[in-house]
C-alpha positions as CSV (number, residue, x, y, z in Angstrom):
1,X,70.1,54.2,124.2
2,X,72.0,55.9,126.9
3,X,70.5,59.2,125.9
4,X,66.9,57.9,126.0
5,X,67.5,56.4,129.5
6,X,68.9,59.8,130.8
7,X,65.9,61.7,129.3
8,X,63.5,59.2,130.9
9,X,65.1,59.5,134.3
10,X,65.1,63.3,134.1
11,X,61.4,63.2,133.0
12,X,60.5,61.0,135.9
13,X,62.3,63.1,138.5
14,X,60.7,66.3,137.2
15,X,57.3,64.7,137.1
16,X,57.6,63.4,140.7
17,X,58.8,66.9,141.8
18,X,55.7,68.5,140.3
19,X,53.5,65.9,141.8
20,X,54.8,66.6,145.3
21,X,54.7,70.3,144.8
22,X,51.1,70.4,143.7
23,X,49.8,71.3,147.2
24,X,52.2,74.3,147.3
25,X,51.0,75.4,143.9
26,X,47.3,75.1,144.7
27,X,47.2,77.5,147.6
28,X,45.0,77.4,150.7
29,X,41.8,75.3,150.6
30,X,38.9,75.5,153.1
31,X,35.9,73.3,153.6
32,X,33.2,73.9,156.3
33,X,31.4,70.7,157.3
34,X,29.0,72.0,159.8
35,X,26.8,73.9,160.2
36,X,25.4,73.7,156.7
37,X,25.0,76.9,154.7
38,X,21.4,78.3,155.0
39,X,20.5,76.1,158.0
40,X,18.5,77.1,161.1
41,X,19.1,76.2,164.6
42,X,17.6,76.8,168.0
43,X,20.7,76.2,170.1
44,X,22.7,79.1,171.4
45,X,26.1,77.4,171.0
46,X,27.2,76.6,167.5
47,X,30.1,74.3,166.8
48,X,31.9,75.0,163.5
49,X,33.8,72.1,162.1
50,X,35.9,72.0,158.9
51,X,39.2,71.5,157.3
52,X,41.9,73.8,156.0
53,X,44.7,72.6,153.9
54,X,48.0,74.3,152.8
55,X,47.7,77.2,155.3
56,X,50.0,79.1,157.5
57,X,47.4,81.3,159.3
58,X,43.6,80.7,159.9
59,X,40.9,83.1,161.1
60,X,37.3,82.5,162.0
61,X,35.3,85.8,162.0
62,X,38.6,87.7,162.1
63,X,39.8,85.9,165.3
64,X,42.9,83.6,165.1
65,X,42.1,79.9,165.1
66,X,44.1,76.7,165.0
67,X,44.0,73.3,163.2
68,X,45.3,69.9,164.2
69,X,47.9,68.0,162.2
70,X,45.2,66.7,159.7
71,X,44.0,70.3,159.1
72,X,40.7,69.9,161.1
73,X,39.4,72.9,163.0
74,X,36.7,73.1,165.6
75,X,35.3,76.5,166.8
76,X,32.6,77.0,169.3
77,X,30.6,80.1,168.8
78,X,27.7,81.8,170.6
79,X,26.1,84.0,167.9
80,X,23.2,86.4,168.5
81,X,19.7,85.4,167.6
82,X,18.8,86.0,163.9
83,X,20.7,85.8,160.7
84,X,24.4,85.2,161.1
85,X,27.3,85.1,158.6
86,X,30.4,83.2,159.6
87,X,33.6,83.7,157.6
88,X,36.7,81.4,157.7
89,X,39.8,82.9,156.2
90,X,43.3,81.4,155.5
91,X,46.6,82.6,154.3
92,X,49.4,80.3,153.0
93,X,53.1,80.9,153.5
94,X,53.3,82.7,150.1
95,X,50.6,85.3,151.0
96,X,47.8,83.7,149.0
97,X,44.4,84.1,150.6
98,X,41.3,82.0,150.6
99,X,38.0,82.5,152.4
100,X,34.7,80.7,152.8
101,X,31.5,82.1,154.3
102,X,28.3,80.4,155.4
103,X,25.1,81.9,156.7
104,X,22.6,80.4,159.2
105,X,19.7,81.5,161.3
106,X,19.6,81.2,165.1
107,X,15.9,80.9,166.1
108,X,15.1,81.6,169.8
109,X,11.4,81.7,169.6
110,X,9.4,78.5,169.2
111,X,5.7,78.9,169.5
112,X,3.7,76.3,171.4
113,X,2.2,73.7,169.2
114,X,-1.6,73.9,168.9
115,X,-2.1,70.3,167.8
116,X,-1.2,69.0,171.3
117,X,-4.1,68.1,173.6
118,X,-3.2,68.9,177.1
119,X,-5.7,67.8,179.7
């Protein structure tokens, strides 16, 4: 009976340790919430919003960036007109890397609507 109790306690301690270490074992994780991949916009200032978990260093288009305590990042970016690719990269403290890329179009030309009757 004593042996079973000791084995059960050791099993619970090891299981709890693995449960708490799961974030370290997974490596960095990146999500980009906005802008959506493949979207189009006519604004000249883009706000990139997302989260990065389990990171030690974060880059957006190869420029260093920062997160808050919850892992959220906000990056304001003025891309050129046309097709743009934005890449968010992260490295954890063990050197494991992750990256996520999105593409979007910046449209600067909006033709006049012909269905409007202007007196």
